Residue, then its C-alpha position, 0 to 999 in steps of 0.5 A: x368918901x362923903x356922900x355928895x349929891x349931884x342935884x345940890x349946889x355947894x359953898x366952899x364953907x361946906x353948906x349945901x343948897x337945894x334949889x326948889x325951882x320957885x325962888x326958894x332954897x333949903x340949906x344944910x351942912x354937907x356930909x363932909x362937914x358933919x363927918x369933920x364935926x363928929x357927933x352934933x349936939x346943938x344947932x343955933x338956928x336963925x330967926x324966920x324973917x331975917x335977911x342974909x347977905x351971901x357969906x354972912x354968919x347965920x348961926x353955930x353948929x356944936x359937936x362933941x369936938x368943936x363949934x363952927x360958925x354957919x354961913x349963908x351960901x346965898x342971899x335972901x330972907x329966912x322963910x322957915x327953920x328946922x325946929x326939929x334940930x332943937x330936940x334932935x341935933x343929931x339929925x344933922x349927922x343921920x341925914x344931913x341932905x334930908x331931915x338935917x336941913x337947917x333953914x329955907x331961903x327966899x332968894x334975893x337973886x339967882x345967887x346959886x350961880x356962884x356955887x359949886x356943883x358936886x364935882x367942883x365940891x369934891x375937887x375942893x375937899x379932896x384938895x383939903x385932905 
C-alpha cells in the first residue's frame, strides 16, 4: 500500500501539498503516483515567478513507462523549484514527500480547503483499483 502522510493534503490528480502555515506550500507527486509511473527519468519544472491557476498544467514528469502531465493543486505564484531534480529525477521515486518535492507556491487564496485529506485520498485511490 502507498505511503499517505496524514500531515499533507492531496489532489485527485495525485499531487500532494504541504502547508507551511505562512501562506506558502510545497508541492510534489504522491507515493502512489510515483509507484504507478515507475523509474522517473525527467521532471519538467515550472518557472519561478509563474502564476498558476488551480488545475492548470505546470509541467511533465517522465518515467521509463510513460509521461504524465503535472497539475497545480492550488492557485498561486511559484516561488521556488527543486533544481536538484534536474540532475537526480529519481529522487521523486526515492523520497516523494521529502527531497522529491517539485515546487513551492505562495498561495493566491486559501485554496487548500478543497483538497483531500489522507483518508479521502486513500479512499480515492482505493476506488481506482
